[in-house]
N, C-alpha and C positions, 0 to 999 in steps of 0.2 A: 504494500499499500504506500503510495507516494505521500510524503509529508512536507508541508509547507509552513512558513511562518505566517503568511497572509494569503487568503484566498478572496478574490474580488469577484462578486457575481454581478454580471451586467457589464456591457462594454460600451455604454454611452459615454457622455462627457464626464460624469461623476466616476464612473468605473475606469476610464482611461487615465484620468488624473490620479486616482487613487493607486492603481497599479504601477504607474510611472514613478511616483514619488516613493512608494513602498520599496520598489526595486532600487531606486537611487540611494536610499539610506541603508541598503545592504540586507534587505529582508528577502528570503526566498519567496517569490510571489508567483501565483497563478491567477489568470484572468479567464473566467468562464463566460462564454457567450454562445447563444444558440446557433448563430450564423457568423462566420468570419467576415462576410461582406458588410455586416452591420457595425463593424468596429468604428466608434466615434461618429456614427451616422447623424447627419443633420435631418432629424425626423420631421421637423416642420419648416420654418422659414430658412432660406439659404443665406443667412447673415449672422454676424457676431457683433456684439457691442450695442451701444446706445447709452443714454444717461443712466447712471447707476450701474448698468450691466458692465460697461467698460471699466468702471471703478473696481468691480469684483475681479474682472479678467486681468487687469493690470496687477493685482495682488497675487493672483495665481501665477502669473508670468514671473514675478520676482521671487516666488517661493520654489521655482523650478519646474512650473507646469508647462503645458504644450499648447493650450487652446489659442493663445495669441500668436505664437511663432508659426504654427501650422495654419492658423488663420490668415496671416500675411502672405505665407507662401502660396495660398490658394485664393487670394482676394482678386476680384475683377472690377471692383467699384468701391470707392471710399466717399464718405461724408464726415464732417465734424459738426456734430449737432451743438447748438448754443455757442458757436464760435465768437459770436458778438458779445458774449458775456465773459465772466471770468473763468479761470480754468477749473475751478471747484465744480462747475457743472458742464464742463465740456465732456462730450461723449463721441468717441470715434465709432463709426458704424461702418463695417465692411461687408459688402456683398461677396459671397463665397461661392466658388465653383464646387459644387457638391462632389463631383468625381475626383477633382484634385485633392480635395480635403480628405476623402476617404483613402485615396491612394497614399498620401503623405503620412496619414495617421498609421495605416497598416505598415508601411515601410519602417516608420519610427519604432513602433512596438516590436516588430519582428527583429529589429537590429539590437534590441535589448535583451536582457536575460530573463524577461518574463516568459513563463510558460503559458501559451495560449491553449485552452481546452475548449474545443467546439463541441458542446454538449448542453443538455438542460439540467440545471440544478433543480431537484424536486423536494429536497428536505435539508434542514439545518441540523447537524448532529451536536448534541450537548449533553452533558451529565452533570447533575448537581448544579445546574444553572451556570455552567461554564462551557465554553465552546470546545468541541472536539474536532469538527470539520464539516464537510458538505457531502451529500449524497446526490449523484447524478444518474441519469437515465442509463447511459452506456458505460461510463467509467466507474460506476458504483460509488463506494464510500472513499473519500479523500480526506486525509487528516490535515489539520492546520491548527496553529495556536490562536489565530484570529480570523474572523470573516467580516468583510465589508460588503454589505448588500446594497446594490444600486439598481433596482428594478424598473425605475422610470415609470411608465404607465402600464406595465405588463401584469401586475397582480390582479387577477380576476378582471382583466381588461375586456371592455366591450366597445365596439365602434358602431355608430348609428348614422345611417343614411335615411333620414325621415323616419318612417316606421319599420324599416329594414334594420335588423340587429344582427351583428355577428360577434362571436368571441374571438377577440384579437387585441393584442397590445398596441399595434398600429397596422395599417393596411399591409397584408402579406406576412404578417408575423403573429403566431398563435400566443394566446395569453398564458400566463403562469398560474395554473390552477392549483397544482399540488403544493407549490411553495406558499401560495396564499393561505392554505389551510394552516400551515405552521404559524404564519404571522397573525392570522386572526385568532388562533387559539391562545397565543401568548401575549398579544398586545391589543391595546385600544386602537381600533382603526376607524376610518371614515371613508366615504366615497367622495372623490372629486372629479372634475371634468375639465377637459380642455378641447380644443378643436382645430381644424385646419381647413384652408380654402381649396377649391378645385385647382388643378394644374392645367394650364391652357397651352395649346400648340402655338408657338411664336408666329409660324407662317400664316396663321389665321386672323392675326391682329392687325388692324389698319393703324400703323404708327404715324402716318402722315397727318392724321388729325389730332394727334396727342402731343402733350407737352413733355419734352425730353428733360431728364435730370442727369446732367453730366457728372462724372467722377470729379470730386474736389478734394484732393489729399492734403494739400498744404504742408506736405512733409511730416505729418503726424501719423503714426502707425499704431496698430494694436500692441505690438510688443516693444519693450524697451530696447531690445537687442537688434530690431530690424532697421537696416540702413536704406533699403530701397525695395520697391516691389517691381519685379520685371515682367509681370503678367500684362497682357493687353487689358486696358481698362475700357469698359463699354458702358453705354447709357442704360439707366432705368427710365421708366416713363410714368407719367401721372394721368389718371382719369378719375372719374367720380361717378357715384350712383346719382340717380335723379328721381323725380317724383314718380315716374312710371315704374322704375325699379322697386321703389318702396311700396307701390300699390300691389305689385306682383307678390311680394314677400308678405305684406300685411293680409292679403286675401287668402294666403295659404299657410298661415302660422299653425293651423291644425295639422299640417303635414311636416312640421318641424318636431324633431325628437325633443328639443328643449321646451317648446311652447305647447306641445300636445299632452305633456305630463308624463311621458315615458321616462325622461331623465329628471331626477329630483335633486341631484347633487349640485354643489356650488362650482361655478366656472370661474375663469380668470377675469377679474373686474377690469383690469387695464389692457386686456387684449380681447374686447368684447366681440361676440358674433355679430353678424349683420342683422340677424333678428333682434338682438339686444339693442343695437344702434337705433333702428328705425322705431322700436317700441319706446325706449327711454329717452330718445332725442328726436321725437316726432315732429318738432318744429323746424328741423333742418331740411333743406331741399336737396342736400347731397353730402356724401361722405367720400373723402379721398380714398383712392385705390392706388397703390404703388406696384407697378408691374416690374417684377424683379427677375431678371434672367437667371436660370438655374446653373448656367455654366457657359463656357466659351463654345463648347461643341454640343451643347444640349439644345434640343428643339422645344424645351418646355419653359414656361413662364409661371412664376408664383405671384398671384394677385393679392398682395398683402393688404388686408382690410375687409376681406369678406368671408372669413371663416364661417362656416354654417352647418346645420344638421337637417337641411331640407331634403325632400325627395329629389332624385336626380333629374327628373323631367322639369321640376320647378327651378332647379339650379340653372339649367341651360336657358330656360326662358328668361330669367332675371338677368343672366349674364349678357344675353344678346340685346337687352334693352339699354346697355351701357355704351357710351361713346367709344368708338374704336374696336369694340368687342361684338359688333352687330352680326359678324359671320364667324365668331369664334368657334373652334372645335376643342373639346375637352379630352384629356388623356385620363385623368383621375378626378372624380368628383370629390367635394369637400365632405367632411364627416366630423362628428363629435366623438370623443374618447372618454369613456368613464372608467375609473380604476380605483383600487384600494390604496390608501396611504395610511401611514401610521401617525397617530398624535405625537408631534415632536416632543411634547412634555414627557414621554416615555423615555427620553434620552438624558443622559448626564451632560454636563457642559462640554465634554470631550467627544460627543456623539456616540459614545458607547451606551448600549441600552442599560436601563437600570436593573432589569430582571435577569439578563444573561451576560456574564462577564465575557469580555473580548469580542462581543458582537456589536458591530458598528453599522449604522445606517447612513446613507448619503443620497442626495439628489431628490427626485420628485416623490420618492417614497416618504419623505419627511414634509410633504405638503407644500413644496415650492413649485415654481415654473420657471422655465428658461435654461438655455445652455450654460450661461455664465453662473448663475446661482448654483447649478448642479456641479459645475467644475469646482467652484469655491468650496463646496461641501465635500466632494471627493478628495481633494488634496488636504482639506482640514482633517477628515476622518483618518486618513492614512498617515499623516504626520503624528496624530495622537496615538495610533496603534504602534508606530515606530517608537515613540516616547515611552510607551508602556512595555513593550516586548524587548526592545533593543537598548533602552535607556539612552537614546541619542541626546546629544547636546542641542537643546533647542529652547529658547526663551519663549514661552507660550504667552507671556504678557503682551506680545505684539497683537494678540487676538482680543484685546480689551475693546469695549465699545468705542472708546475715544481715540483708538489707534487704527482701526481697520473696518471696512465694510463687511468683510467675513465675520469680524467680531460683532458687529451690529446684527447681522443675519442669524448667527449662532444664538445670541442673547435673546432676540425676538422670538425665534422658534421654540427654544427650550423653556423659556419663561412664560411667554404669552400664548403659545400654540397658534393654530390657524383656524379661521372659519371659511377660508377660500384659498386657492392657490396663492402663495406668497411670491410677490416680485419686489426686487430692490429698487428703491428710489433714493435720491440724494436727501430728500426730505426726512428720511427715516434716521439719519444720523445727527447727533447733537453737534458734532464737531466737523461739519462738512468742509469748511474752509481749509482745514488741515488734511482731510482725507482726499487728496487730489490724485489723479492718474499720473502726474508728472513727478510725484515724490514717494511713490510706493517703495522704491529702492532705499529711501532714506528711512521710512517707517519700519521696514523689515530688515534694514541692514545688518542688525546684530546677529541674524541667522544665515547670512550669506556665507556659503563655504564651497569648497571645490567639489564636493560630492554631487551637488545638484546642478552644476553648470559645466559645460566643456571649457577647455583651456582658453579659447578665444572669448567666450562670454565672460568668464571669470576675471580675465585680464581687463576687458572693456569696463566692466562695472567697477573694479577696484580702481582703475585709472580715473574714471569719471568722478568717483567719490573723493579721491585725493586731490584732483584738480579743483573740484568745488571747495574743498576745505581750504586750499591755499588761497583761492579768490576771495572767499569769505574773510579770511584772516587779514589779507591786504586791505579790503574794503573797510574793515573795522579799524585798521590802523590809520586810515586817511581822515583828516579832521577839516571841516569847513565851517567857517563863521558865516552869519547872515550876509556880511559884506562880500565875502568870497563868492557866495552863491549868486548875489545880485549882479556882480561883475560878469558872471557866466549867464546872465539872463534867466536865472531861476528865481521865481517870486516866492519869498518866505517872509514871515513876520520879523520885524526888527527887534527880536526878543533877547539878543545876546546869546542865544543857545548855540553851542557848538555841536554840529551833527557829524556823525561818522559817514563814510562812504555808503554803507549799507542803508542808513537812513536816508540819504540823499538820492539813492537810486530810484525811489518811487516817484520822484519829481520829473524823471527823464523819460523821453521817448525811448523804449526798449529796443534799440537797434545796436548791432555790433559796432558800427561806426561811432555812434554816440558814446558807447561804453569805452571804446578805446581812446577816444579824444578826451573824455572827461576824466577817466581813471588811469589811462595808460596801461590797460590790462587787455590782453587778447582773450576772447571767449567765443564759444559757438553759440548759435541762436537758441538751441534747445535748452542749454544750461542757463542762458541769459534770461529767457522767458521764465524759467523756474524760480531763479533767484529774485528777479524783479517782483513777482507775485508774493514771494515770501516777505519781501520788504513792504509791499503794498498792503498785505493782509495782517501784518505784525499787530497793528493797533486793534484789529477786530478779533484776534485770538483771545485777547482779554475779555472782550465783550461776550464771546461765546462761552467762555468759561464762567463768567458772572451770571450769564442767563441760565446755565446749567445749575449753578448753586442756588439761583433764585427758585427753580423748580423744586429742588430739595427742600429749601427753606419753606415753601408754601405747599408741601405735599399734603397737609391736612386741611387745606382750603376747602370750605363747605360748598358743595355744588348742588345741594338738595333742591333749592328753589330757583336755579338758574334756567333761563330759557335759552338754550343753545342756538336756536334758530335766529336769535337777535345779534349773533356774532357773525358779521358779514364775511369775514376772511376764512371762515371754515368751509372746507370742501363738502360736496354732497356725501361723499363716503364717510367722512368724519362725523357729520350731522346724524347720518343714518344710524351709526354705531352708538354714538352718544345717547341718542333718543331711545335706542333699543335697550341698552344696558343700564341707563340712568345711574351712573356713578355717584356715590355719596360725597367723595372728595377727590382731590387732584390725584392723589396716589392711585386710587381705584380707577380713574380715568386712564392713567398711564399703563395700566395692566390690561387694557382692552387691545386685542390684536388689531393692528392697522392705525392706532392712534399715534400720530407723529409728535416728536418734541416740539415742533413749530406750532401745532395745534394747541399743545398745552400751554405754550407761551401766550398764544392769542386768548385763551381762557383767563389766564392770570391777568393779562392786561385789561381784558374787558371788565373783570371783577373790581380791579383797582380803580378804573375810570368811574364805575358805578359807585364807588365809595364803600363797597361791602367790606366788612372786617374779615380777617383770617379767623377761622375757626380755631 
């Protein structure tokens, strides 16, 4: 019988990251997948990143993960969301060639020491609430010291095309029914839902009438280590639904799995189906659809924005009511997926289950959604398994809420649980000005070592850190009086305050030329942008800290008689949850899944303005 340190079940984004980092830290690792071709598969949208999601992915990247590096190798279109705002909310979003991504992931995993087992796991072996291994259909019983379960949407998975129901984890893949028996017997579980849109043949789309969305990279990539993308970059296109589309859908809601009552589980709030959009936002005359190519050599397009669970005949009808899609042909129709997930409050803070020692869960099984959230959990669970089994040197304080988005995610899941699939947003973090994609290497720097990077990457990151340290040291040594600055056309108060170079930097236009002229220091644009915003945000870090302290100070604030609907800055989701749970005080409000720190600040502010006393 083969014996492993770690067995990872499931080879999606959580499983790939878990197996990769487990092997890098020297644990004998096996990765079990039903189909080798599904390794790291982009099950839904052909893209990686976005606001909040890029933030998690960048942390995975600097922890030795692969999602960003392989993403850049496979990218065919880039956008940087929120580029007009500060970097705390920048979000690189890359369109990915599905075939290239799968090819690169498979090549990477095969080049490692990970044993790939193409089989189906049907049972978890344990004795006296401690892991013994895994039982598979063909391979039988396999021993291991730890198991990391990353089943995605496969536990008792069902897919819905209107009233048609099939047992599957996704189209073309059977659900995991036997494994689900073990999970449901031992843990508190819930049913959650996600969905996907149809896939359209590109040659059937009339692009001449549509708005192109060109790739705009701006030299910003997913991975810290990427210097350039050599793939051909191609356009996405934008179209939108219309009143005719909405009428077709509205008239056929009884043929939707979601709205006919067949599905009762909660779906992803911030990735709503088209049925949800026209029902909840009926006043809108149209909803944007982003036509995303699935690859350079693919003849399929992913219409982002119209996931649904309608009958296939209705899907074709509403598709052909949309501009540019009047003659479209469909390869695969959209469907909803319903699956079992575990209440994440069944987990310890390290993602080990409370009931079974050395049994870790990661990814959608914990009630989350998204490739990036899954990747973050996979690498987190495996690092914690390595800490426990191999006593690796790793400072786990980097996963505190105030230091990482992975930390925010872990804390939210294990303490608050979920009522719907969890997605990361920057608003979930109290310290988001500090948790930027451009400084992940700084926040996680204490754990950077040669085990998790190749020689080139390790040399690059160490050189960058050393260069930055030297530049900061020199900036701090430079002194400028108000008169010095005024002579250089920098407007400051005549307060007699002598400022160092780091403090002065925020007054400059952050160009390499300006920096060289003003400080006589050579620098690259990437590092300059990072240091510039460190300087600019420095005064706000204190404010963030004080705001957080204010929440703790006011945690007993009485909310019994407050009308939350009169707080205009609260989102629809926040209001819905506050009115449903009716928290008695601010501390209880903070314990509701989905209630953000910014929402709590707004409640405190509202109470103070109204003159209400703290209870």
